[in-house]
Every structure is written in structure tokens, then in C-alpha cells.
C-alpha positions as CSV (number, residue, x, y, z in Angstrom):
1,M,24.5,8.1,34.8
2,Q,21.7,10.7,34.3
3,E,23.2,12.1,31.0
4,N,23.4,8.3,29.4
5,K,20.4,7.6,30.1
6,K,19.3,10.9,28.4
7,N,21.3,10.2,25.5
8,F,19.7,6.7,25.3
9,I,16.1,8.0,25.3
10,Y,17.3,10.7,22.8
11,L,18.8,7.9,20.2
12,L,15.6,5.5,20.9
13,S,13.4,8.2,20.0
14,L,15.1,9.3,16.8
15,I,15.4,5.3,15.6
16,V,11.6,4.9,16.3
17,L,10.8,8.3,14.5
18,I,13.1,7.3,11.3
19,V,11.3,3.8,11.4
20,L,8.0,5.5,11.4
21,L,8.7,7.9,8.8
22,F,10.1,5.1,6.4
23,F,6.7,3.2,6.8
24,L,4.7,6.3,6.4
25,I,6.5,7.9,3.7
26,R,7.2,4.7,1.7
27,P,6.6,4.9,-1.8
28,E,3.4,3.4,-3.5
29,K,3.9,0.9,-6.2
30,I,1.5,-0.1,-9.0
31,N,0.2,-3.3,-8.4
32,S,0.4,-6.2,-10.8
33,M,-2.9,-5.8,-13.6
34,E,-3.9,-6.4,-16.6
35,F,-4.9,-3.7,-19.0
36,N,-7.8,-4.5,-22.0
37,I,-6.5,-2.4,-24.7
38,L,-9.2,-1.1,-27.5
39,D,-7.7,-3.2,-30.1
40,G,-8.0,-6.5,-28.4
41,E,-4.8,-6.5,-26.9
42,K,-4.0,-7.5,-23.2
43,L,-1.1,-5.8,-21.6
44,K,0.1,-6.8,-17.9
45,S,2.1,-4.1,-16.0
46,D,4.4,-6.7,-15.0
47,D,5.8,-6.7,-18.7
48,I,6.0,-2.7,-19.0
49,N,9.8,-1.9,-18.6
50,K,9.2,1.6,-19.0
51,I,7.8,5.2,-17.1
52,L,4.4,4.3,-17.1
53,I,1.6,7.0,-17.6
54,L,-1.9,6.1,-16.6
55,N,-4.4,9.1,-17.4
56,F,-7.8,8.2,-16.1
57,W,-10.4,10.2,-18.6
58,A,-13.8,10.2,-19.9
59,T,-15.4,10.8,-23.2
60,D,-17.3,13.6,-21.7
61,C,-14.9,15.3,-19.7
62,P,-13.9,18.7,-21.4
63,T,-10.6,18.6,-19.5
64,C,-9.9,15.2,-20.6
65,I,-10.5,16.2,-24.2
66,K,-8.7,19.4,-24.3
67,E,-5.7,17.6,-22.9
68,M,-5.7,14.8,-25.5
69,P,-3.3,16.7,-28.0
70,D,-0.5,17.1,-25.1
71,L,-0.5,13.6,-24.5
72,A,-0.3,12.7,-28.1
73,K,2.8,15.3,-28.3
74,I,4.5,13.7,-25.1
75,H,3.7,10.1,-26.8
76,H,5.1,11.0,-29.8
77,E,8.2,12.9,-28.1
78,F,9.1,10.0,-25.7
79,K,7.3,6.7,-26.9
80,D,10.7,4.7,-26.3
81,D,10.8,5.9,-22.8
82,I,7.3,5.7,-21.7
83,E,4.2,3.5,-22.0
84,L,1.2,6.0,-22.0
85,I,-2.4,4.2,-21.4
86,A,-5.4,6.4,-21.5
87,V,-7.7,4.5,-19.0
88,A,-11.3,5.3,-19.7
89,M,-13.8,5.5,-16.8
90,P,-15.6,2.6,-16.1
91,Y,-18.9,4.5,-16.8
92,D,-17.9,5.1,-20.4
93,L,-19.7,2.9,-22.9
94,P,-17.0,1.3,-25.0
95,S,-18.4,2.2,-27.9
96,R,-18.0,5.9,-27.3
97,V,-14.3,5.3,-26.2
98,I,-14.2,3.5,-29.6
99,N,-15.6,6.2,-31.7
100,F,-13.4,9.0,-29.7
101,K,-10.1,7.1,-30.0
102,N,-11.0,6.5,-33.9
103,K,-11.9,10.4,-34.3
104,N,-9.5,11.7,-32.7
105,A,-6.9,9.2,-33.9
106,L,-5.2,8.3,-30.6
107,P,-1.8,7.3,-30.9
108,F,-1.3,5.6,-27.6
109,K,-2.8,3.2,-26.2
110,V,-6.4,3.1,-24.9
111,A,-8.1,1.0,-22.2
112,I,-11.3,0.1,-21.1
113,D,-12.4,-0.9,-17.5
114,P,-16.2,-2.1,-17.5
115,D,-15.6,-4.1,-14.2
116,N,-13.6,-1.5,-12.4
117,R,-10.8,-3.6,-11.8
118,I,-7.9,-1.0,-12.6
119,L,-9.9,2.1,-11.0
120,S,-10.4,0.3,-7.8
121,E,-6.3,0.3,-7.5
122,F,-6.0,3.8,-7.5
123,E,-7.9,5.2,-4.6
124,Q,-6.8,8.9,-5.3
125,V,-8.7,8.7,-8.6
126,K,-11.7,10.5,-7.8
127,L,-11.8,13.1,-10.6
128,T,-11.1,13.3,-14.5
129,P,-8.9,13.8,-15.6
130,T,-6.4,12.2,-13.2
131,T,-2.7,11.5,-14.4
132,I,-0.5,8.6,-12.6
133,I,3.3,8.6,-13.3
134,A,5.4,5.5,-12.1
135,D,9.0,5.3,-12.9
136,K,10.1,1.8,-14.6
137,N,10.0,-0.3,-11.1
138,K,6.3,1.0,-11.0
139,T,6.9,3.1,-8.0
140,I,4.5,6.3,-8.4
141,Y,6.1,9.5,-8.8
142,Q,3.5,11.5,-9.3
143,T,-0.2,11.9,-9.4
144,I,-1.5,14.9,-11.4
145,I,-5.5,15.9,-10.7
146,G,-6.7,18.0,-13.3
147,E,-5.3,18.7,-16.8
148,I,-1.7,18.0,-17.5
149,N,0.9,20.7,-18.0
150,Y,3.0,19.7,-21.3
151,E,6.3,21.3,-19.8
152,N,6.1,20.0,-16.5
153,L,4.8,16.4,-17.8
154,K,8.0,16.7,-20.1
155,E,10.2,17.7,-17.2
156,T,9.1,14.7,-15.0
157,I,9.7,12.5,-17.9
158,L,13.4,13.5,-18.2
159,K,13.8,13.1,-14.7
160,L,12.5,9.5,-14.8
161,R,14.3,8.3,-17.9
């Protein structure tokens, strides 16, 4: 009788632990949101059926500027598999963002977020650059704080394809 009680308590504890882990480790998803792309396009996250890469950046961030060529390279290499959106920080003036995009001929979509709607969805974005990678189901797979590594990002995309 005592042994059955021990086994029951052990089993119950195990079930509680599994349930807790499920809720604690449950992957975050990107909520439904709309991006204001510089060319006037309104792009809804729900309409994107690709790997989604959000790069939060600023025109006065040296590391952000340094990684733009690698982001352009990733965009060209995987444009059929990814939707890469560079989201300018809300404090960045739209005119500066437009000038930067044009001057550097950025091939991917650039969004402005003047009312802080997009940034407020991602509490993990405290520094620029921060890159969030989500699979086709909008489940966040990885968050990179700081400069991206081209090879690592390429490997991640290949895994999520």
C-alpha cells in the first residue's frame, strides 16, 4: 500500500512538472501586426508565408550599418524562402530612414514604426541591432542581439526552410 502511494505521488509530480514545462517553455509567436513599408505598402504579418526575419535597427547605430551588406546578401540568397524586414526604431526620423535606404540601395523591405506599435510587441528588443527570426508559422525560433553572423544566419534559414 505504501509503495502504491509513493508511485502515485511520483507520477503526479512528474505530470505536474511536464505541464509546468509546457507552459513555461512554450514558444512565443509573432502576433498579427501591420508593417508600414517605406514604399507605401502595408504588409500584414498574417499574409507572410515565409520565414520572417525582423531586424530592428537605427540609422545612427554603427553595428546596424555594418551588418546591412550581410542582410542584403541573405536577402538575395534566400528571397524565395524569407521575408526580411528592417524595422527602423521609432526615434529614427522617417526622412533619415528613407535617405539611408536609398543611399545604400537596400534590397529588402524597410519599415518605419513612428507610433511604436511594432517595437512594443517585442519586449526583448532593448538594443540595436536586434534580429528576430520566426518560422513560417510565426513561432519565434531565435533572437540575435547585436550584429548578425552571416554563416550562422544562413544555417538557421536552412534549418527552417
